[in-house]
C-alpha positions as YAML, in Angstrom:
chain: A
units: angstrom
residues:
- id: 1
  name: MET
  ca: [86.77, 112.19, 113.58]
- id: 2
  name: LYS
  ca: [84.13, 112.09, 110.83]
- id: 3
  name: ILE
  ca: [84.69, 109.54, 108.06]
- id: 4
  name: LEU
  ca: [83.02, 109.06, 104.69]
- id: 5
  name: TYR
  ca: [83.54, 105.42, 103.71]
- id: 6
  name: ILE
  ca: [82.74, 104.36, 100.13]
- id: 7
  name: THR
  ca: [82.91, 100.79, 98.83]
- id: 8
  name: THR
  ca: [81.95, 98.99, 95.65]
- id: 9
  name: GLY
  ca: [80.18, 96.39, 97.78]
- id: 10
  name: CYS
  ca: [79.95, 94.71, 101.17]
- id: 11
  name: PHE
  ca: [77.02, 92.34, 100.81]
- id: 12
  name: ASP
  ca: [78.39, 89.50, 98.68]
- id: 13
  name: LYS
  ca: [80.45, 86.78, 100.36]
- id: 14
  name: GLY
  ca: [83.70, 87.59, 98.58]
- id: 15
  name: GLY
  ca: [86.90, 88.50, 100.39]
- id: 16
  name: ILE
  ca: [86.80, 92.22, 99.59]
- id: 17
  name: SER
  ca: [83.27, 92.58, 100.95]
- id: 18
  name: ARG
  ca: [84.25, 90.76, 104.13]
- id: 19
  name: TYR
  ca: [87.29, 92.99, 104.53]
- id: 20
  name: CYS
  ca: [85.09, 96.07, 104.10]
- id: 21
  name: ARG
  ca: [82.60, 94.85, 106.70]
- id: 22
  name: TYR
  ca: [85.35, 94.32, 109.25]
- id: 23
  name: GLN
  ca: [86.89, 97.67, 108.33]
- id: 24
  name: ILE
  ca: [83.67, 99.66, 108.67]
- id: 25
  name: SER
  ca: [83.05, 97.96, 112.03]
- id: 26
  name: ALA
  ca: [86.60, 98.77, 113.15]
- id: 27
  name: LEU
  ca: [86.27, 102.45, 112.22]
- id: 28
  name: ARG
  ca: [82.89, 102.65, 113.96]
- id: 29
  name: SER
  ca: [84.37, 101.16, 117.12]
- id: 30
  name: LEU
  ca: [87.27, 103.63, 117.02]
- id: 31
  name: TYR
  ca: [85.42, 106.84, 116.13]
- id: 32
  name: GLY
  ca: [81.74, 106.14, 116.83]
- id: 33
  name: ALA
  ca: [79.08, 104.69, 114.56]
- id: 34
  name: SER
  ca: [77.44, 108.09, 114.02]
- id: 35
  name: ASN
  ca: [80.73, 109.47, 112.69]
- id: 36
  name: VAL
  ca: [81.16, 106.88, 109.93]
- id: 37
  name: GLU
  ca: [78.95, 107.42, 106.87]
- id: 38
  name: ALA
  ca: [79.21, 104.22, 104.81]
- id: 39
  name: LEU
  ca: [78.01, 103.98, 101.19]
- id: 40
  name: SER
  ca: [78.03, 100.96, 98.86]
- id: 41
  name: LEU
  ca: [77.63, 100.91, 95.08]
- id: 42
  name: LEU
  ca: [76.23, 97.38, 95.11]
- id: 43
  name: GLY
  ca: [73.33, 96.16, 97.21]
- id: 44
  name: PRO
  ca: [72.45, 92.65, 98.42]
- id: 45
  name: ASP
  ca: [71.48, 89.88, 96.00]
- id: 46
  name: THR
  ca: [70.41, 86.26, 96.30]
- id: 47
  name: HIS
  ca: [73.92, 85.20, 97.35]
- id: 48
  name: ALA
  ca: [74.41, 87.97, 99.92]
- id: 49
  name: PHE
  ca: [75.31, 87.59, 103.59]
- id: 50
  name: GLU
  ca: [72.33, 86.37, 105.58]
- id: 51
  name: SER
  ca: [73.10, 88.75, 108.44]
- id: 52
  name: PRO
  ca: [72.13, 92.44, 107.97]
- id: 53
  name: PHE
  ca: [74.73, 95.20, 107.85]
- id: 54
  name: GLU
  ca: [73.78, 98.84, 108.35]
- id: 55
  name: LEU
  ca: [74.83, 101.40, 105.75]
- id: 56
  name: ALA
  ca: [73.71, 104.95, 105.11]
- id: 57
  name: TRP
  ca: [72.99, 104.06, 101.47]
- id: 58
  name: HIS
  ca: [73.51, 101.30, 98.93]
- id: 59
  name: GLY
  ca: [72.70, 100.84, 95.28]
- id: 60
  name: ARG
  ca: [71.12, 97.85, 93.62]
- id: 61
  name: ASN
  ca: [73.10, 96.29, 90.77]
- id: 62
  name: GLY
  ca: [75.90, 98.83, 90.35]
- id: 63
  name: GLY
  ca: [74.62, 100.15, 87.04]
- id: 64
  name: PHE
  ca: [74.93, 103.67, 85.64]
- id: 65
  name: LEU
  ca: [72.05, 105.02, 87.74]
- id: 66
  name: ASP
  ca: [73.57, 103.57, 90.93]
- id: 67
  name: LYS
  ca: [76.94, 105.12, 90.10]
- id: 68
  name: ALA
  ca: [75.33, 108.52, 89.58]
- id: 69
  name: LYS
  ca: [73.40, 108.26, 92.85]
- id: 70
  name: LEU
  ca: [76.51, 107.16, 94.74]
- id: 71
  name: SER
  ca: [78.51, 110.13, 93.44]
- id: 72
  name: LEU
  ca: [75.74, 112.60, 94.26]
- id: 73
  name: ARG
  ca: [75.25, 111.14, 97.74]
- id: 74
  name: ALA
  ca: [79.00, 111.29, 98.43]
- id: 75
  name: LEU
  ca: [79.28, 114.87, 97.11]
- id: 76
  name: ALA
  ca: [76.32, 116.02, 99.20]
- id: 77
  name: HIS
  ca: [77.78, 114.46, 102.34]
- id: 78
  name: ALA
  ca: [81.24, 115.92, 101.67]
- id: 79
  name: VAL
  ca: [79.80, 119.43, 101.37]
- id: 80
  name: ALA
  ca: [77.30, 119.20, 104.24]
- id: 81
  name: ALA
  ca: [79.21, 117.13, 106.82]
- id: 82
  name: ARG
  ca: [82.79, 118.18, 105.95]
- id: 83
  name: PRO
  ca: [84.31, 114.78, 106.86]
- id: 84
  name: ASP
  ca: [87.87, 114.64, 108.15]
- id: 85
  name: ALA
  ca: [88.64, 111.48, 106.18]
- id: 86
  name: ILE
  ca: [87.41, 109.86, 102.98]
- id: 87
  name: HIS
  ca: [88.09, 106.13, 102.90]
- id: 88
  name: ILE
  ca: [87.76, 104.46, 99.49]
- id: 89
  name: ALA
  ca: [87.59, 100.66, 99.56]
- id: 90
  name: HIS
  ca: [88.46, 100.02, 95.89]
- id: 91
  name: VAL
  ca: [90.84, 101.62, 93.41]
- id: 92
  name: ASN
  ca: [88.01, 102.03, 90.88]
- id: 93
  name: LEU
  ca: [86.58, 104.69, 93.21]
- id: 94
  name: GLY
  ca: [89.88, 106.57, 93.44]
- id: 95
  name: PRO
  ca: [88.92, 109.39, 91.03]
- id: 96
  name: LEU
  ca: [85.81, 110.05, 93.13]
- id: 97
  name: ALA
  ca: [87.97, 110.35, 96.25]
- id: 98
  name: VAL
  ca: [90.21, 112.92, 94.57]
- id: 99
  name: HIS
  ca: [87.20, 114.98, 93.52]
- id: 100
  name: LEU
  ca: [85.71, 114.82, 97.02]
- id: 101
  name: ASN
  ca: [89.04, 115.89, 98.47]
- id: 102
  name: ARG
  ca: [88.92, 119.03, 96.34]
- id: 103
  name: MET
  ca: [85.41, 119.74, 97.61]
- id: 104
  name: CYS
  ca: [86.05, 119.41, 101.36]
- id: 105
  name: GLY
  ca: [89.80, 119.05, 101.94]
- id: 106
  name: ALA
  ca: [89.48, 115.70, 103.74]
- id: 107
  name: ARG
  ca: [92.45, 113.35, 103.95]
- id: 108
  name: THR
  ca: [92.10, 110.28, 101.77]
- id: 109
  name: PHE
  ca: [92.60, 106.55, 102.34]
- id: 110
  name: LEU
  ca: [92.47, 103.72, 99.80]
- id: 111
  name: ASN
  ca: [92.39, 99.92, 100.14]
- id: 112
  name: VAL
  ca: [94.28, 97.71, 97.69]
- id: 113
  name: TYR
  ca: [94.00, 93.93, 97.61]
- id: 114
  name: GLY
  ca: [95.80, 92.44, 94.63]
- id: 115
  name: LEU
  ca: [94.05, 91.46, 91.44]
- id: 116
  name: GLU
  ca: [92.58, 94.90, 90.76]
- id: 117
  name: VAL
  ca: [95.95, 96.70, 90.89]
- id: 118
  name: TRP
  ca: [98.05, 94.37, 88.75]
- id: 119
  name: SER
  ca: [95.42, 94.06, 86.02]
- id: 120
  name: SER
  ca: [95.82, 97.05, 83.70]
- id: 121
  name: LEU
  ca: [94.76, 100.07, 85.75]
- id: 122
  name: SER
  ca: [93.61, 103.00, 83.65]
- id: 123
  name: GLU
  ca: [95.80, 106.11, 83.69]
- id: 124
  name: ARG
  ca: [92.99, 108.05, 85.39]
- id: 125
  name: ARG
  ca: [92.77, 105.57, 88.26]
- id: 126
  name: LEU
  ca: [96.54, 105.38, 88.52]
- id: 127
  name: ARG
  ca: [96.79, 109.18, 88.86]
- id: 128
  name: ALA
  ca: [94.10, 109.12, 91.53]
- id: 129
  name: MET
  ca: [95.92, 106.36, 93.41]
- id: 130
  name: ARG
  ca: [99.10, 108.44, 93.52]
- id: 131
  name: ALA
  ca: [97.14, 111.37, 94.94]
- id: 132
  name: ILE
  ca: [95.78, 109.37, 97.91]
- id: 133
  name: ASP
  ca: [97.24, 110.26, 101.33]
- id: 134
  name: ARG
  ca: [97.48, 106.71, 102.72]
- id: 135
  name: VAL
  ca: [97.15, 103.40, 100.89]
- id: 136
  name: ILE
  ca: [96.26, 100.31, 102.92]
- id: 137
  name: ALA
  ca: [97.22, 96.91, 101.46]
- id: 138
  name: ASP
  ca: [95.73, 93.70, 102.80]
- id: 139
  name: CYS
  ca: [99.11, 91.94, 102.47]
- id: 140
  name: HIS
  ca: [102.81, 92.70, 102.01]
- id: 141
  name: SER
  ca: [102.80, 91.09, 98.57]
- id: 142
  name: THR
  ca: [100.33, 93.65, 97.21]
- id: 143
  name: GLY
  ca: [101.89, 96.53, 99.15]
- id: 144
  name: ASP
  ca: [105.35, 95.73, 97.78]
- id: 145
  name: TYR
  ca: [103.96, 95.43, 94.26]
- id: 146
  name: VAL
  ca: [102.18, 98.79, 94.13]
- id: 147
  name: PHE
  ca: [105.11, 100.63, 95.73]
- id: 148
  name: GLY
  ca: [107.68, 98.93, 93.51]
- id: 149
  name: ALA
  ca: [105.63, 99.72, 90.41]
- id: 150
  name: GLY
  ca: [105.44, 103.40, 91.35]
- id: 151
  name: MET
  ca: [101.68, 103.31, 91.86]
- id: 152
  name: THR
  ca: [102.01, 105.05, 95.23]
- id: 153
  name: THR
  ca: [104.24, 107.90, 96.37]
- id: 154
  name: SER
  ca: [104.90, 106.26, 99.75]
- id: 155
  name: GLU
  ca: [105.06, 102.69, 101.00]
- id: 156
  name: PRO
  ca: [101.56, 101.37, 101.78]
- id: 157
  name: ASP
  ca: [100.48, 100.37, 105.27]
- id: 158
  name: VAL
  ca: [99.75, 96.65, 105.53]
- id: 159
  name: ILE
  ca: [96.73, 95.47, 107.51]
- id: 160
  name: TRP
  ca: [96.06, 91.76, 107.13]
- id: 161
  name: ASP
  ca: [92.50, 90.55, 106.96]
- id: 162
  name: CYS
  ca: [91.02, 89.38, 110.24]
- id: 163
  name: VAL
  ca: [88.90, 86.59, 111.62]
- id: 164
  name: ASP
  ca: [86.18, 86.52, 114.25]
- id: 165
  name: LEU
  ca: [88.06, 84.35, 116.76]
- id: 166
  name: GLU
  ca: [84.95, 83.86, 118.87]
- id: 167
  name: ARG
  ca: [82.92, 82.37, 115.99]
- id: 168
  name: PHE
  ca: [85.60, 80.44, 114.17]
- id: 169
  name: VAL
  ca: [86.84, 78.10, 116.88]
- id: 170
  name: PRO
  ca: [88.16, 74.51, 116.86]
- id: 171
  name: GLY
  ca: [85.78, 71.67, 117.59]
- id: 172
  name: GLU
  ca: [83.79, 68.87, 116.01]
- id: 173
  name: CYS
  ca: [81.50, 69.54, 113.07]
- id: 174
  name: ALA
  ca: [77.84, 69.24, 114.06]
- id: 175
  name: PRO
  ca: [76.34, 66.03, 112.57]
- id: 176
  name: GLU
  ca: [73.41, 67.98, 111.15]
- id: 177
  name: ILE
  ca: [75.82, 70.12, 109.09]
- id: 178
  name: LEU
  ca: [77.43, 67.00, 107.60]
- id: 179
  name: SER
  ca: [73.95, 65.81, 106.68]
- id: 180
  name: LYS
  ca: [72.73, 69.20, 105.41]
- id: 181
  name: TYR
  ca: [75.54, 69.58, 102.88]
- id: 182
  name: GLY
  ca: [76.31, 65.92, 102.25]
- id: 183
  name: LEU
  ca: [79.86, 66.28, 103.61]
- id: 184
  name: PRO
  ca: [82.15, 63.30, 104.23]
- id: 185
  name: ASP
  ca: [82.99, 62.47, 107.86]
- id: 186
  name: LYS
  ca: [86.69, 63.04, 108.57]
- id: 187
  name: ARG
  ca: [86.55, 60.33, 111.23]
- id: 188
  name: GLN
  ca: [86.20, 57.87, 108.35]
- id: 189
  name: GLY
  ca: [88.83, 59.35, 106.06]
- id: 190
  name: PHE
  ca: [90.96, 62.40, 105.28]
- id: 191
  name: VAL
  ca: [88.93, 65.39, 104.06]
- id: 192
  name: VAL
  ca: [90.44, 68.23, 102.02]
- id: 193
  name: LEU
  ca: [88.27, 71.36, 101.81]
- id: 194
  name: SER
  ca: [88.37, 74.30, 99.43]
- id: 195
  name: LEU
  ca: [85.82, 77.09, 99.48]
- id: 196
  name: GLY
  ca: [85.21, 80.15, 97.31]
- id: 197
  name: ARG
  ca: [83.76, 81.47, 94.06]
- id: 198
  name: LEU
  ca: [83.60, 78.73, 91.43]
- id: 199
  name: ALA
  ca: [83.67, 81.35, 88.68]
- id: 200
  name: LYS
  ca: [85.49, 81.28, 85.36]
- id: 201
  name: ARG
  ca: [87.04, 84.64, 86.19]
- id: 202
  name: ALA
  ca: [88.39, 83.11, 89.42]
- id: 203
  name: ALA
  ca: [90.29, 80.32, 87.66]
- id: 204
  name: HIS
  ca: [93.48, 81.46, 89.43]
- id: 205
  name: LYS
  ca: [92.12, 79.83, 92.60]
- id: 206
  name: GLY
  ca: [93.23, 76.53, 91.09]
- id: 207
  name: TYR
  ca: [90.29, 74.23, 91.76]
- id: 208
  name: ASP
  ca: [91.11, 72.20, 88.65]
- id: 209
  name: ARG
  ca: [94.70, 71.75, 89.81]
- id: 210
  name: LEU
  ca: [93.46, 70.70, 93.25]
- id: 211
  name: ILE
  ca: [91.23, 68.04, 91.68]
- id: 212
  name: GLU
  ca: [94.24, 66.74, 89.72]
- id: 213
  name: ALA
  ca: [96.34, 66.70, 92.91]
- id: 214
  name: ILE
  ca: [93.64, 64.75, 94.75]
- id: 215
  name: ALA
  ca: [93.58, 62.17, 91.95]
- id: 216
  name: ARG
  ca: [97.33, 61.68, 92.38]
- id: 217
  name: ALA
  ca: [97.16, 61.61, 96.19]
- id: 218
  name: ARG
  ca: [94.45, 58.94, 96.10]
- id: 219
  name: ARG
  ca: [96.79, 56.60, 94.26]
- id: 220
  name: ARG
  ca: [98.68, 56.48, 97.55]
- id: 221
  name: ASN
  ca: [95.72, 56.72, 99.94]
- id: 222
  name: SER
  ca: [92.20, 55.94, 98.76]
- id: 223
  name: ASP
  ca: [90.65, 57.34, 101.97]
- id: 224
  name: ILE
  ca: [91.27, 60.93, 100.80]
- id: 225
  name: ARG
  ca: [88.14, 62.95, 99.99]
- id: 226
  name: LEU
  ca: [87.70, 66.43, 98.52]
- id: 227
  name: VAL
  ca: [85.00, 69.04, 99.18]
- id: 228
  name: ILE
  ca: [84.78, 72.10, 96.91]
- id: 229
  name: ALA
  ca: [82.19, 74.49, 98.36]
- id: 230
  name: GLY
  ca: [80.79, 77.56, 96.64]
- id: 231
  name: HIS
  ca: [78.84, 78.51, 93.55]
- id: 232
  name: GLY
  ca: [79.70, 79.92, 90.14]
- id: 233
  name: ASP
  ca: [79.65, 79.43, 86.40]
- id: 234
  name: ASP
  ca: [82.78, 77.23, 86.38]
- id: 235
  name: ARG
  ca: [81.24, 74.48, 88.49]
- id: 236
  name: PRO
  ca: [80.01, 72.41, 85.48]
- id: 237
  name: ARG
  ca: [83.53, 72.29, 84.03]
- id: 238
  name: LEU
  ca: [84.97, 71.22, 87.38]
- id: 239
  name: GLU
  ca: [82.32, 68.52, 87.75]
- id: 240
  name: GLN
  ca: [83.18, 67.24, 84.27]
- id: 241
  name: LEU
  ca: [86.86, 67.07, 85.27]
- id: 242
  name: VAL
  ca: [85.91, 65.07, 88.36]
- id: 243
  name: GLU
  ca: [83.95, 62.61, 86.20]
- id: 244
  name: ARG
  ca: [86.78, 62.31, 83.67]
- id: 245
  name: LEU
  ca: [89.28, 61.46, 86.41]
- id: 246
  name: GLY
  ca: [86.96, 58.87, 87.96]
- id: 247
  name: LEU
  ca: [86.55, 60.81, 91.21]
- id: 248
  name: ALA
  ca: [82.76, 61.12, 91.33]
- id: 249
  name: ASP
  ca: [82.56, 59.11, 94.56]
- id: 250
  name: SER
  ca: [85.43, 61.05, 96.17]
- id: 251
  name: VAL
  ca: [84.60, 64.70, 95.44]
- id: 252
  name: THR
  ca: [81.64, 66.63, 96.85]
- id: 253
  name: PHE
  ca: [80.20, 69.93, 95.58]
- id: 254
  name: PRO
  ca: [77.86, 71.10, 98.37]
- id: 255
  name: GLY
  ca: [77.14, 74.49, 96.79]
- id: 256
  name: SER
  ca: [76.99, 77.79, 98.63]
- id: 257
  name: ILE
  ca: [77.46, 77.61, 102.41]
- id: 258
  name: SER
  ca: [75.26, 79.62, 104.76]
- id: 259
  name: GLU
  ca: [77.26, 82.12, 106.80]
- id: 260
  name: GLU
  ca: [76.10, 80.60, 110.08]
- id: 261
  name: ASP
  ca: [77.32, 77.16, 108.98]
- id: 262
  name: LEU
  ca: [80.81, 78.22, 107.88]
- id: 263
  name: PRO
  ca: [82.64, 77.38, 111.15]
- id: 264
  name: ASP
  ca: [81.22, 73.86, 111.17]
- id: 265
  name: VAL
  ca: [82.15, 73.33, 107.52]
- id: 266
  name: TYR
  ca: [85.75, 74.36, 108.25]
- id: 267
  name: ARG
  ca: [85.75, 71.99, 111.24]
- id: 268
  name: SER
  ca: [84.59, 69.15, 108.99]
- id: 269
  name: ALA
  ca: [87.93, 69.23, 107.15]
- id: 270
  name: SER
  ca: [91.30, 67.68, 107.91]
- id: 271
  name: LEU
  ca: [93.07, 70.19, 105.63]
- id: 272
  name: PHE
  ca: [92.12, 73.39, 103.79]
- id: 273
  name: SER
  ca: [93.64, 74.00, 100.34]
- id: 274
  name: LEU
  ca: [93.59, 77.20, 98.26]
- id: 275
  name: VAL
  ca: [96.66, 77.25, 96.01]
- id: 276
  name: SER
  ca: [96.19, 80.25, 93.72]
- id: 277
  name: ASP
  ca: [98.45, 81.46, 90.94]
- id: 278
  name: ARG
  ca: [99.20, 85.02, 89.87]
- id: 279
  name: GLY
  ca: [99.32, 86.76, 86.51]
- id: 280
  name: GLU
  ca: [97.54, 89.35, 84.39]
- id: 281
  name: GLY
  ca: [93.95, 89.26, 85.61]
- id: 282
  name: ARG
  ca: [94.78, 86.52, 88.12]
- id: 283
  name: GLY
  ca: [95.82, 86.26, 91.76]
- id: 284
  name: GLU
  ca: [94.93, 86.94, 95.39]
- id: 285
  name: GLY
  ca: [95.91, 89.34, 98.11]
- id: 286
  name: ILE
  ca: [95.65, 87.40, 101.35]
- id: 287
  name: PRO
  ca: [92.42, 85.39, 101.07]
- id: 288
  name: LEU
  ca: [90.19, 85.15, 104.11]
- id: 289
  name: THR
  ca: [89.13, 81.52, 103.77]
- id: 290
  name: PRO
  ca: [92.51, 80.02, 104.83]
- id: 291
  name: LEU
  ca: [92.53, 82.34, 107.84]
- id: 292
  name: GLU
  ca: [89.04, 81.23, 108.89]
- id: 293
  name: ALA
  ca: [90.05, 77.60, 108.43]
- id: 294
  name: MET
  ca: [93.14, 78.14, 110.62]
- id: 295
  name: SER
  ca: [91.04, 79.76, 113.31]
- id: 296
  name: CYS
  ca: [88.94, 76.58, 113.37]
- id: 297
  name: GLY
  ca: [92.12, 74.54, 113.88]
- id: 298
  name: THR
  ca: [92.44, 73.32, 110.29]
- id: 299
  name: PRO
  ca: [95.94, 73.32, 108.69]
- id: 300
  name: ILE
  ca: [96.26, 74.94, 105.27]
- id: 301
  name: ILE
  ca: [98.03, 74.63, 101.91]
- id: 302
  name: VAL
  ca: [98.45, 77.88, 99.94]
- id: 303
  name: GLY
  ca: [100.42, 79.09, 96.92]
- id: 304
  name: ASN
  ca: [103.72, 80.98, 96.84]
- id: 305
  name: GLN
  ca: [102.94, 83.49, 94.08]
- id: 306
  name: ASP
  ca: [100.72, 86.01, 95.88]
- id: 307
  name: GLY
  ca: [99.71, 87.18, 99.34]
- id: 308
  name: SER
  ca: [98.40, 83.74, 100.26]
- id: 309
  name: LYS
  ca: [101.86, 82.72, 101.46]
- id: 310
  name: GLU
  ca: [101.63, 85.28, 104.29]
- id: 311
  name: ALA
  ca: [99.01, 83.09, 105.98]
- id: 312
  name: VAL
  ca: [101.73, 80.55, 106.85]
- id: 313
  name: LEU
  ca: [104.00, 82.01, 109.50]
- id: 314
  name: ASP
  ca: [107.35, 80.79, 110.80]
- id: 315
  name: SER
  ca: [107.16, 77.36, 112.36]
- id: 316
  name: ASP
  ca: [107.22, 76.82, 116.11]
- id: 317
  name: GLY
  ca: [109.57, 74.01, 117.09]
- id: 318
  name: GLY
  ca: [109.59, 72.72, 113.53]
- id: 319
  name: ILE
  ca: [105.78, 72.62, 113.20]
- id: 320
  name: ALA
  ca: [104.08, 75.14, 110.91]
- id: 321
  name: ASN
  ca: [100.39, 75.98, 110.53]
- id: 322
  name: GLY
  ca: [100.45, 74.92, 106.89]
- id: 323
  name: TYR
  ca: [102.39, 74.52, 103.66]
- id: 324
  name: VAL
  ca: [103.38, 76.99, 100.93]
- id: 325
  name: ILE
  ca: [103.88, 75.45, 97.49]
- id: 326
  name: ASP
  ca: [104.31, 76.25, 93.81]
- id: 327
  name: PRO
  ca: [100.75, 76.31, 92.39]
- id: 328
  name: PHE
  ca: [101.80, 74.23, 89.39]
- id: 329
  name: ASP
  ca: [103.75, 71.55, 91.28]
- id: 330
  name: LEU
  ca: [100.92, 69.03, 91.45]
- id: 331
  name: ASP
  ca: [103.19, 66.20, 92.55]
- id: 332
  name: GLU
  ca: [104.27, 68.20, 95.61]
- id: 333
  name: HIS
  ca: [100.67, 69.17, 96.31]
- id: 334
  name: ALA
  ca: [99.62, 65.51, 96.13]
- id: 335
  name: ARG
  ca: [102.58, 64.36, 98.24]
- id: 336
  name: LEU
  ca: [101.81, 66.77, 101.08]
- id: 337
  name: ILE
  ca: [98.14, 65.79, 101.11]
- id: 338
  name: ALA
  ca: [98.98, 62.08, 101.19]
- id: 339
  name: GLU
  ca: [101.66, 62.46, 103.86]
- id: 340
  name: LEU
  ca: [99.39, 64.48, 106.13]
- id: 341
  name: ALA
  ca: [96.61, 61.94, 105.61]
- id: 342
  name: GLU
  ca: [98.97, 59.28, 106.96]
- id: 343
  name: SER
  ca: [100.24, 61.36, 109.92]
- id: 344
  name: PRO
  ca: [97.51, 61.93, 112.57]
- id: 345
  name: CYS
  ca: [100.10, 63.10, 115.11]
- id: 346
  name: LEU
  ca: [101.42, 65.76, 112.72]
- id: 347
  name: ARG
  ca: [97.85, 66.84, 111.87]
- id: 348
  name: LYS
  ca: [97.13, 67.37, 115.56]
- id: 349
  name: LYS
  ca: [100.25, 69.50, 116.03]
- id: 350
  name: MET
  ca: [99.54, 71.55, 112.89]
- id: 351
  name: ALA
  ca: [95.93, 72.08, 113.97]
- id: 352
  name: PHE
  ca: [97.11, 73.50, 117.30]
- id: 353
  name: ARG
  ca: [99.61, 75.73, 115.51]
- id: 354
  name: ALA
  ca: [96.95, 76.91, 113.03]
- id: 355
  name: ARG
  ca: [94.74, 78.22, 115.82]
- id: 356
  name: ALA
  ca: [97.72, 79.81, 117.58]
- id: 357
  name: VAL
  ca: [98.73, 81.70, 114.42]
- id: 358
  name: ALA
  ca: [95.16, 82.91, 113.90]
- id: 359
  name: GLU
  ca: [95.02, 84.23, 117.47]
- id: 360
  name: HIS
  ca: [98.43, 85.89, 117.23]
- id: 361
  name: ALA
  ca: [98.22, 87.55, 113.81]
- id: 362
  name: PHE
  ca: [94.67, 87.61, 112.47]
- id: 363
  name: GLY
  ca: [92.32, 88.59, 115.30]
- id: 364
  name: TYR
  ca: [89.83, 91.44, 115.07]
- id: 365
  name: ALA
  ca: [91.35, 93.34, 118.04]
- id: 366
  name: ARG
  ca: [94.69, 93.52, 116.21]
- id: 367
  name: PHE
  ca: [92.87, 94.64, 113.05]
- id: 368
  name: VAL
  ca: [91.20, 97.51, 114.94]
- id: 369
  name: GLU
  ca: [94.45, 98.60, 116.58]
- id: 370
  name: GLN
  ca: [96.26, 98.67, 113.25]
- id: 371
  name: HIS
  ca: [93.60, 100.98, 111.82]
- id: 372
  name: HIS
  ca: [94.02, 103.26, 114.82]
- id: 373
  name: VAL
  ca: [97.76, 103.42, 114.12]
- id: 374
  name: VAL
  ca: [97.31, 104.16, 110.41]
- id: 375
  name: TYR
  ca: [94.68, 106.85, 110.94]
- id: 376
  name: SER
  ca: [96.77, 108.44, 113.68]
- id: 377
  name: ARG
  ca: [99.65, 108.89, 111.24]
- id: 378
  name: VAL
  ca: [97.45, 111.14, 109.11]
- id: 379
  name: TYR
  ca: [95.06, 112.66, 111.60]
- id: 380
  name: LYS
  ca: [95.32, 112.75, 115.38]
- id: 381
  name: PRO
  ca: [91.91, 111.68, 116.75]
- id: 382
  name: VAL
  ca: [90.35, 113.74, 119.52]
...
């Protein structure tokens, strides 16, 4: 099978780019690298992945000229190579997929994640979405939403994000990583970690609420520490909130984390927290960071309003891999943090369960197999 894969980007460290990287790799492993032509509107920048990733073409900053070049490159490939499938990694590229389909008759696939589909889609993009042969959602929450809202003519396939289980493994954080990023040592306290874009447009991730919850939890246990890793234009506001609450000695902002150091940073934490809310212009599909934390044996706290809740699976013998809470219930958030800080036996059991859930539901091999199943429903590979 020949596939033309088009994405808005796969070089930045956001969740969609990571999903696209795994997806391109999965399709290459299924159908051969030479049969997957991958194009990206955006190219690498100063905050891109450190590791290279091979594409047939990528733009620079996603401007008008890049968009024109992407369309021309895709059209030329569709006419010359006659791909069997056109896989679009973002709904904004849906109209291009429909046009390419008319040119070469290829079957079409589209990824949906969450925020982009419940935030005022244009009528043109909505029409294109309904014309796609198969829609792939990264979580049931998003899949149910788009189908229930009539955005798709059939129920989407759900393929959860995946984790590299060989890289993200339990263990002790290397001392040099603690020193490099100025991280607190969890052997001397209870460390809560959150990691992601500290951007104003990502306010739904709830870093300010987490800081408030930490302030409340520390009234019960002063050994609790918070690490908020990442970069973005909202960091100054968050730092001001930390100062205002008198938490300057208890909260660390290490900045952007190198890709090679991520597993150790997850291992440095006693608990990972990403409690997002959902609304117009706000919300998550199923974020990758809690999954990576789980794979490293770190329990998680996530919100109940979006796909995040799917990262916490049914408990085994009464022990779950994490907690699902109302994003705005700060007292409950604080209570769970404080209780876990005081329960080393429970932490150990939850850590074991976290890794087990990652292995069972979020491994790369499962991700590849699910793509094989979805593609086989539309086109029987040779």
